[in-house]
PDB file of N, CA, C and O in Angstrom:
ATOM      1  N   UNK A   1     151.221 116.431 110.406  1.00  0.00           N
ATOM      2  CA  UNK A   1     151.636 116.121 109.058  1.00  0.00           C
ATOM      3  C   UNK A   1     150.527 115.323 108.369  1.00  0.00           C
ATOM      4  O   UNK A   1     150.061 114.316 108.901  1.00  0.00           O
ATOM      5  N   UNK A   2     150.119 115.766 107.213  1.00  0.00           N
ATOM      6  CA  UNK A   2     149.000 115.098 106.565  1.00  0.00           C
ATOM      7  C   UNK A   2     149.393 113.782 105.892  1.00  0.00           C
ATOM      8  O   UNK A   2     150.471 113.642 105.314  1.00  0.00           O
ATOM      9  N   UNK A   3     148.498 112.856 105.990  1.00  0.00           N
ATOM     10  CA  UNK A   3     148.555 111.634 105.192  1.00  0.00           C
ATOM     11  C   UNK A   3     147.216 111.567 104.466  1.00  0.00           C
ATOM     12  O   UNK A   3     146.263 112.246 104.851  1.00  0.00           O
ATOM     13  N   UNK A   4     147.145 110.785 103.459  1.00  0.00           N
ATOM     14  CA  UNK A   4     145.887 110.735 102.720  1.00  0.00           C
ATOM     15  C   UNK A   4     145.800 109.443 101.928  1.00  0.00           C
ATOM     16  O   UNK A   4     146.803 108.790 101.640  1.00  0.00           O
ATOM     17  N   UNK A   5     144.591 109.103 101.592  1.00  0.00           N
ATOM     18  CA  UNK A   5     144.337 108.043 100.626  1.00  0.00           C
ATOM     19  C   UNK A   5     143.828 108.771  99.394  1.00  0.00           C
ATOM     20  O   UNK A   5     142.673 109.193  99.350  1.00  0.00           O
ATOM     21  N   UNK A   6     144.681 108.918  98.401  1.00  0.00           N
ATOM     22  CA  UNK A   6     144.338 109.730  97.241  1.00  0.00           C
ATOM     23  C   UNK A   6     143.370 109.049  96.289  1.00  0.00           C
ATOM     24  O   UNK A   6     142.539 109.716  95.672  1.00  0.00           O
ATOM     25  N   UNK A   7     143.461 107.760  96.164  1.00  0.00           N
ATOM     26  CA  UNK A   7     142.601 107.052  95.222  1.00  0.00           C
ATOM     27  C   UNK A   7     141.929 105.872  95.919  1.00  0.00           C
ATOM     28  O   UNK A   7     142.314 104.726  95.686  1.00  0.00           O
ATOM     29  N   UNK A   8     140.918 106.131  96.781  1.00  0.00           N
ATOM     30  CA  UNK A   8     140.230 105.023  97.431  1.00  0.00           C
ATOM     31  C   UNK A   8     139.447 104.178  96.433  1.00  0.00           C
ATOM     32  O   UNK A   8     139.134 103.016  96.691  1.00  0.00           O
ATOM     33  N   UNK A   9     139.141 104.776  95.300  1.00  0.00           N
ATOM     34  CA  UNK A   9     138.501 104.049  94.194  1.00  0.00           C
ATOM     35  C   UNK A   9     139.505 104.051  93.055  1.00  0.00           C
ATOM     36  O   UNK A   9     139.928 105.117  92.608  1.00  0.00           O
ATOM     37  N   UNK A  10     139.894 102.869  92.578  1.00  0.00           N
ATOM     38  CA  UNK A  10     140.874 102.831  91.482  1.00  0.00           C
ATOM     39  C   UNK A  10     140.382 103.659  90.280  1.00  0.00           C
ATOM     40  O   UNK A  10     139.182 103.788  90.040  1.00  0.00           O
ATOM     41  N   UNK A  11     141.322 104.197  89.559  1.00  0.00           N
ATOM     42  CA  UNK A  11     140.970 105.085  88.446  1.00  0.00           C
ATOM     43  C   UNK A  11     139.979 104.449  87.471  1.00  0.00           C
ATOM     44  O   UNK A  11     139.042 105.112  87.026  1.00  0.00           O
ATOM     45  N   UNK A  12     140.173 103.182  87.137  1.00  0.00           N
ATOM     46  CA  UNK A  12     139.312 102.564  86.136  1.00  0.00           C
ATOM     47  C   UNK A  12     137.867 102.395  86.605  1.00  0.00           C
ATOM     48  O   UNK A  12     136.983 102.133  85.789  1.00  0.00           O
ATOM     49  N   UNK A  13     137.616 102.540  87.909  1.00  0.00           N
ATOM     50  CA  UNK A  13     136.253 102.425  88.437  1.00  0.00           C
ATOM     51  C   UNK A  13     135.631 103.785  88.765  1.00  0.00           C
ATOM     52  O   UNK A  13     134.502 103.846  89.253  1.00  0.00           O
ATOM     53  N   UNK A  14     136.349 104.862  88.503  1.00  0.00           N
ATOM     54  CA  UNK A  14     135.818 106.188  88.778  1.00  0.00           C
ATOM     55  C   UNK A  14     134.873 106.629  87.669  1.00  0.00           C
ATOM     56  O   UNK A  14     135.023 106.254  86.506  1.00  0.00           O
ATOM     57  N   UNK A  15     133.903 107.431  88.063  1.00  0.00           N
ATOM     58  CA  UNK A  15     132.863 107.906  87.145  1.00  0.00           C
ATOM     59  C   UNK A  15     133.438 108.533  85.875  1.00  0.00           C
ATOM     60  O   UNK A  15     132.919 108.311  84.781  1.00  0.00           O
ATOM     61  N   UNK A  16     134.495 109.304  86.020  1.00  0.00           N
ATOM     62  CA  UNK A  16     135.061 110.018  84.875  1.00  0.00           C
ATOM     63  C   UNK A  16     135.551 109.063  83.776  1.00  0.00           C
ATOM     64  O   UNK A  16     135.618 109.448  82.609  1.00  0.00           O
ATOM     65  N   UNK A  17     135.888 107.837  84.139  1.00  0.00           N
ATOM     66  CA  UNK A  17     136.383 106.865  83.157  1.00  0.00           C
ATOM     67  C   UNK A  17     135.345 105.811  82.785  1.00  0.00           C
ATOM     68  O   UNK A  17     135.680 104.810  82.151  1.00  0.00           O
ATOM     69  N   UNK A  18     134.109 106.024  83.165  1.00  0.00           N
ATOM     70  CA  UNK A  18     133.053 105.040  82.904  1.00  0.00           C
ATOM     71  C   UNK A  18     132.934 104.709  81.414  1.00  0.00           C
ATOM     72  O   UNK A  18     132.640 103.568  81.057  1.00  0.00           O
ATOM     73  N   UNK A  19     133.158 105.688  80.549  1.00  0.00           N
ATOM     74  CA  UNK A  19     133.010 105.466  79.103  1.00  0.00           C
ATOM     75  C   UNK A  19     134.019 104.453  78.554  1.00  0.00           C
ATOM     76  O   UNK A  19     133.849 103.955  77.441  1.00  0.00           O
ATOM     77  N   UNK A  20     135.056 104.147  79.319  1.00  0.00           N
ATOM     78  CA  UNK A  20     136.053 103.165  78.874  1.00  0.00           C
ATOM     79  C   UNK A  20     135.585 101.734  79.096  1.00  0.00           C
ATOM     80  O   UNK A  20     136.225 100.788  78.638  1.00  0.00           O
ATOM     81  N   UNK A  21     134.470 101.579  79.798  1.00  0.00           N
ATOM     82  CA  UNK A  21     133.834 100.278  80.033  1.00  0.00           C
ATOM     83  C   UNK A  21     134.677  99.280  80.814  1.00  0.00           C
ATOM     84  O   UNK A  21     134.588  98.074  80.583  1.00  0.00           O
ATOM     85  N   UNK A  22     135.484  99.772  81.726  1.00  0.00           N
ATOM     86  CA  UNK A  22     136.196  98.866  82.621  1.00  0.00           C
ATOM     87  C   UNK A  22     135.320  98.577  83.821  1.00  0.00           C
ATOM     88  O   UNK A  22     134.527  99.420  84.242  1.00  0.00           O
ATOM     89  N   UNK A  23     135.465  97.391  84.366  1.00  0.00           N
ATOM     90  CA  UNK A  23     134.674  97.021  85.527  1.00  0.00           C
ATOM     91  C   UNK A  23     135.532  96.414  86.608  1.00  0.00           C
ATOM     92  O   UNK A  23     136.738  96.227  86.447  1.00  0.00           O
ATOM     93  N   UNK A  24     134.876  96.110  87.723  1.00  0.00           N
ATOM     94  CA  UNK A  24     135.574  95.493  88.839  1.00  0.00           C
ATOM     95  C   UNK A  24     136.183  94.183  88.371  1.00  0.00           C
ATOM     96  O   UNK A  24     135.522  93.369  87.725  1.00  0.00           O
ATOM     97  N   UNK A  25     137.444  93.992  88.704  1.00  0.00           N
ATOM     98  CA  UNK A  25     138.148  92.786  88.303  1.00  0.00           C
ATOM     99  C   UNK A  25     139.031  92.968  87.084  1.00  0.00           C
ATOM    100  O   UNK A  25     139.884  92.123  86.814  1.00  0.00           O
ATOM    101  N   UNK A  26     138.848  94.046  86.345  1.00  0.00           N
ATOM    102  CA  UNK A  26     139.665  94.277  85.152  1.00  0.00           C
ATOM    103  C   UNK A  26     141.115  94.609  85.495  1.00  0.00           C
ATOM    104  O   UNK A  26     142.025  94.275  84.736  1.00  0.00           O
ATOM    105  N   UNK A  27     141.331  95.257  86.625  1.00  0.00           N
ATOM    106  CA  UNK A  27     142.679  95.606  87.073  1.00  0.00           C
ATOM    107  C   UNK A  27     142.809  95.202  88.549  1.00  0.00           C
ATOM    108  O   UNK A  27     142.767  96.057  89.433  1.00  0.00           O
ATOM    109  N   UNK A  28     142.966  93.906  88.810  1.00  0.00           N
ATOM    110  CA  UNK A  28     142.948  93.415  90.189  1.00  0.00           C
ATOM    111  C   UNK A  28     144.062  93.974  91.078  1.00  0.00           C
ATOM    112  O   UNK A  28     143.864  94.145  92.281  1.00  0.00           O
ATOM    113  N   UNK A  29     145.213  94.255  90.506  1.00  0.00           N
ATOM    114  CA  UNK A  29     146.304  94.807  91.325  1.00  0.00           C
ATOM    115  C   UNK A  29     145.940  96.219  91.774  1.00  0.00           C
ATOM    116  O   UNK A  29     146.112  96.554  92.946  1.00  0.00           O
ATOM    117  N   UNK A  30     145.448  97.039  90.874  1.00  0.00           N
ATOM    118  CA  UNK A  30     145.043  98.401  91.230  1.00  0.00           C
ATOM    119  C   UNK A  30     143.938  98.368  92.285  1.00  0.00           C
ATOM    120  O   UNK A  30     143.938  99.181  93.209  1.00  0.00           O
ATOM    121  N   UNK A  31     143.009  97.441  92.150  1.00  0.00           N
ATOM    122  CA  UNK A  31     141.920  97.329  93.118  1.00  0.00           C
ATOM    123  C   UNK A  31     142.441  96.908  94.491  1.00  0.00           C
ATOM    124  O   UNK A  31     142.016  97.454  95.509  1.00  0.00           O
ATOM    125  N   UNK A  32     143.343  95.957  94.524  1.00  0.00           N
ATOM    126  CA  UNK A  32     143.904  95.492  95.799  1.00  0.00           C
ATOM    127  C   UNK A  32     144.720  96.597  96.466  1.00  0.00           C
ATOM    128  O   UNK A  32     144.598  96.822  97.670  1.00  0.00           O
ATOM    129  N   UNK A  33     145.542  97.277  95.693  1.00  0.00           N
ATOM    130  CA  UNK A  33     146.388  98.326  96.247  1.00  0.00           C
ATOM    131  C   UNK A  33     145.537  99.487  96.759  1.00  0.00           C
ATOM    132  O   UNK A  33     145.872 100.088  97.780  1.00  0.00           O
ATOM    133  N   UNK A  34     144.454  99.808  96.075  1.00  0.00           N
ATOM    134  CA  UNK A  34     143.620 100.938  96.495  1.00  0.00           C
ATOM    135  C   UNK A  34     143.017 100.707  97.878  1.00  0.00           C
ATOM    136  O   UNK A  34     142.640 101.664  98.556  1.00  0.00           O
ATOM    137  N   UNK A  35     142.923  99.461  98.297  1.00  0.00           N
ATOM    138  CA  UNK A  35     142.369  99.136  99.611  1.00  0.00           C
ATOM    139  C   UNK A  35     143.426  99.152 100.705  1.00  0.00           C
ATOM    140  O   UNK A  35     143.087  99.078 101.886  1.00  0.00           O
ATOM    141  N   UNK A  36     144.711  99.248 100.334  1.00  0.00           N
ATOM    142  CA  UNK A  36     145.781  99.110 101.318  1.00  0.00           C
ATOM    143  C   UNK A  36     146.753 100.284 101.372  1.00  0.00           C
ATOM    144  O   UNK A  36     147.451 100.461 102.371  1.00  0.00           O
ATOM    145  N   UNK A  37     146.805 101.070 100.337  1.00  0.00           N
ATOM    146  CA  UNK A  37     147.868 102.070 100.224  1.00  0.00           C
ATOM    147  C   UNK A  37     147.542 103.343 101.010  1.00  0.00           C
ATOM    148  O   UNK A  37     146.383 103.739 101.132  1.00  0.00           O
ATOM    149  N   UNK A  38     148.569 103.954 101.525  1.00  0.00           N
ATOM    150  CA  UNK A  38     148.456 105.222 102.230  1.00  0.00           C
ATOM    151  C   UNK A  38     149.613 106.102 101.774  1.00  0.00           C
ATOM    152  O   UNK A  38     150.770 105.681 101.804  1.00  0.00           O
ATOM    153  N   UNK A  39     149.305 107.298 101.360  1.00  0.00           N
ATOM    154  CA  UNK A  39     150.357 108.219 100.927  1.00  0.00           C
ATOM    155  C   UNK A  39     150.914 108.944 102.142  1.00  0.00           C
ATOM    156  O   UNK A  39     150.167 109.494 102.951  1.00  0.00           O
ATOM    157  N   UNK A  40     152.212 108.936 102.255  1.00  0.00           N
ATOM    158  CA  UNK A  40     152.891 109.561 103.388  1.00  0.00           C
ATOM    159  C   UNK A  40     153.488 110.900 102.975  1.00  0.00           C
ATOM    160  O   UNK A  40     153.778 111.119 101.799  1.00  0.00           O
ATOM    161  N   UNK A  41     153.672 111.795 103.943  1.00  0.00           N
ATOM    162  CA  UNK A  41     154.310 113.065 103.613  1.00  0.00           C
ATOM    163  C   UNK A  41     155.791 112.852 103.288  1.00  0.00           C
ATOM    164  O   UNK A  41     156.574 112.444 104.145  1.00  0.00           O
ATOM    165  N   UNK A  42     156.152 113.129 102.059  1.00  0.00           N
ATOM    166  CA  UNK A  42     157.535 112.968 101.622  1.00  0.00           C
ATOM    167  C   UNK A  42     157.861 114.148 100.713  1.00  0.00           C
ATOM    168  O   UNK A  42     157.311 114.283  99.621  1.00  0.00           O
ATOM    169  N   UNK A  43     158.764 114.993 101.186  1.00  0.00           N
ATOM    170  CA  UNK A  43     159.196 116.135 100.393  1.00  0.00           C
ATOM    171  C   UNK A  43     160.530 116.619 100.950  1.00  0.00           C
ATOM    172  O   UNK A  43     160.829 116.377 102.119  1.00  0.00           O
ATOM    173  N   UNK A  44     161.324 117.285 100.151  1.00  0.00           N
ATOM    174  CA  UNK A  44     162.693 117.649 100.551  1.00  0.00           C
ATOM    175  C   UNK A  44     162.793 118.516 101.801  1.00  0.00           C
ATOM    176  O   UNK A  44     163.812 118.491 102.492  1.00  0.00           O
ATOM    177  N   UNK A  45     161.752 119.279 102.095  1.00  0.00           N
ATOM    178  CA  UNK A  45     161.822 120.197 103.231  1.00  0.00           C
ATOM    179  C   UNK A  45     161.523 119.553 104.577  1.00  0.00           C
ATOM    180  O   UNK A  45     161.518 120.241 105.598  1.00  0.00           O
ATOM    181  N   UNK A  46     161.273 118.251 104.601  1.00  0.00           N
ATOM    182  CA  UNK A  46     160.992 117.578 105.875  1.00  0.00           C
ATOM    183  C   UNK A  46     162.182 117.733 106.815  1.00  0.00           C
ATOM    184  O   UNK A  46     163.330 117.489 106.444  1.00  0.00           O
ATOM    185  N   UNK A  47     161.878 118.141 108.023  1.00  0.00           N
ATOM    186  CA  UNK A  47     162.923 118.265 109.041  1.00  0.00           C
ATOM    187  C   UNK A  47     163.258 116.880 109.581  1.00  0.00           C
ATOM    188  O   UNK A  47     162.449 115.958 109.474  1.00  0.00           O
ATOM    189  N   UNK A  48     164.429 116.732 110.151  1.00  0.00           N
ATOM    190  CA  UNK A  48     164.865 115.440 110.692  1.00  0.00           C
ATOM    191  C   UNK A  48     163.867 114.907 111.721  1.00  0.00           C
ATOM    192  O   UNK A  48     163.539 113.720 111.707  1.00  0.00           O
ATOM    193  N   UNK A  49     163.386 115.768 112.606  1.00  0.00           N
ATOM    194  CA  UNK A  49     162.435 115.315 113.627  1.00  0.00           C
ATOM    195  C   UNK A  49     161.109 114.879 113.003  1.00  0.00           C
ATOM    196  O   UNK A  49     160.440 113.997 113.543  1.00  0.00           O
ATOM    197  N   UNK A  50     160.722 115.473 111.891  1.00  0.00           N
ATOM    198  CA  UNK A  50     159.501 115.061 111.193  1.00  0.00           C
ATOM    199  C   UNK A  50     159.687 113.681 110.557  1.00  0.00           C
ATOM    200  O   UNK A  50     158.785 112.844 110.592  1.00  0.00           O
ATOM    201  N   UNK A  51     160.853 113.458 109.984  1.00  0.00           N
ATOM    202  CA  UNK A  51     161.151 112.137 109.407  1.00  0.00           C
ATOM    203  C   UNK A  51     161.119 111.070 110.478  1.00  0.00           C
ATOM    204  O   UNK A  51     160.561 109.993 110.271  1.00  0.00           O
ATOM    205  N   UNK A  52     161.716 111.362 111.629  1.00  0.00           N
ATOM    206  CA  UNK A  52     161.715 110.406 112.736  1.00  0.00           C
ATOM    207  C   UNK A  52     160.293 110.120 113.206  1.00  0.00           C
ATOM    208  O   UNK A  52     159.958 108.975 113.507  1.00  0.00           O
ATOM    209  N   UNK A  53     159.465 111.142 113.271  1.00  0.00           N
ATOM    210  CA  UNK A  53     158.067 110.965 113.668  1.00  0.00           C
ATOM    211  C   UNK A  53     157.346 110.013 112.711  1.00  0.00           C
ATOM    212  O   UNK A  53     156.635 109.107 113.146  1.00  0.00           O
ATOM    213  N   UNK A  54     157.533 110.224 111.415  1.00  0.00           N
ATOM    214  CA  UNK A  54     156.890 109.385 110.398  1.00  0.00           C
ATOM    215  C   UNK A  54     157.358 107.947 110.523  1.00  0.00           C
ATOM    216  O   UNK A  54     156.543 107.025 110.534  1.00  0.00           O
ATOM    217  N   UNK A  55     158.664 107.751 110.618  1.00  0.00           N
ATOM    218  CA  UNK A  55     159.218 106.397 110.732  1.00  0.00           C
ATOM    219  C   UNK A  55     158.698 105.719 112.000  1.00  0.00           C
ATOM    220  O   UNK A  55     158.298 104.555 111.957  1.00  0.00           O
ATOM    221  N   UNK A  56     158.699 106.426 113.114  1.00  0.00           N
ATOM    222  CA  UNK A  56     158.225 105.849 114.371  1.00  0.00           C
ATOM    223  C   UNK A  56     156.738 105.484 114.310  1.00  0.00           C
ATOM    224  O   UNK A  56     156.316 104.471 114.869  1.00  0.00           O
ATOM    225  N   UNK A  57     155.962 106.307 113.637  1.00  0.00           N
ATOM    226  CA  UNK A  57     154.537 106.012 113.487  1.00  0.00           C
ATOM    227  C   UNK A  57     154.325 104.736 112.669  1.00  0.00           C
ATOM    228  O   UNK A  57     153.460 103.922 112.995  1.00  0.00           O
ATOM    229  N   UNK A  58     155.108 104.567 111.616  1.00  0.00           N
ATOM    230  CA  UNK A  58     155.004 103.358 110.792  1.00  0.00           C
ATOM    231  C   UNK A  58     155.425 102.136 111.594  1.00  0.00           C
ATOM    232  O   UNK A  58     154.737 101.115 111.570  1.00  0.00           O
ATOM    233  N   UNK A  59     156.534 102.224 112.298  1.00  0.00           N
ATOM    234  CA  UNK A  59     157.022 101.101 113.121  1.00  0.00           C
ATOM    235  C   UNK A  59     155.980 100.739 114.173  1.00  0.00           C
ATOM    236  O   UNK A  59     155.692  99.561 114.381  1.00  0.00           O
ATOM    237  N   UNK A  60     155.416 101.742 114.836  1.00  0.00           N
ATOM    238  CA  UNK A  60     154.400 101.488 115.862  1.00  0.00           C
ATOM    239  C   UNK A  60     153.174 100.801 115.275  1.00  0.00           C
ATOM    240  O   UNK A  60     152.619  99.889 115.888  1.00  0.00           O
ATOM    241  N   UNK A  61     152.755 101.230 114.103  1.00  0.00           N
ATOM    242  CA  UNK A  61     151.597 100.626 113.470  1.00  0.00           C
ATOM    243  C   UNK A  61     151.806  99.132 113.223  1.00  0.00           C
ATOM    244  O   UNK A  61     150.913  98.324 113.478  1.00  0.00           O
ATOM    245  N   UNK A  62     152.985  98.773 112.727  1.00  0.00           N
ATOM    246  CA  UNK A  62     153.220  97.379 112.384  1.00  0.00           C
ATOM    247  C   UNK A  62     153.567  96.513 113.596  1.00  0.00           C
ATOM    248  O   UNK A  62     153.578  95.287 113.494  1.00  0.00           O
ATOM    249  N   UNK A  63     153.848  97.129 114.723  1.00  0.00           N
ATOM    250  CA  UNK A  63     154.064  96.357 115.948  1.00  0.00           C
ATOM    251  C   UNK A  63     152.753  95.905 116.560  1.00  0.00           C
ATOM    252  O   UNK A  63     152.719  94.928 117.308  1.00  0.00           O
ATOM    253  N   UNK A  64     151.674  96.606 116.250  1.00  0.00           N
ATOM    254  CA  UNK A  64     150.359  96.291 116.833  1.00  0.00           C
ATOM    255  C   UNK A  64     149.773  95.045 116.250  1.00  0.00           C
ATOM    256  O   UNK A  64     148.674  94.642 116.631  1.00  0.00           O
TER     257      UNK A  64
END
C-alpha cells in the first residue's frame, strides 16, 4: 500500500509560486507540517485487513 509525502516543500516555497515573493518563515505552520506529515492510503475500497495493517503500522511506529 503506497504512502507518500506529497509536499516535501511547502507550496509557498515551490518554484511555481516564486513570483508571489514568499520566503522561508512566511508560513511557519506549513513549513513545520511539511517536515512531519505523511499521507496514508485512505479510500472507501480499503479492505478490513488493509485497514488493520495500516493501523498496526502506525501503532508500531509510535511504540519505537
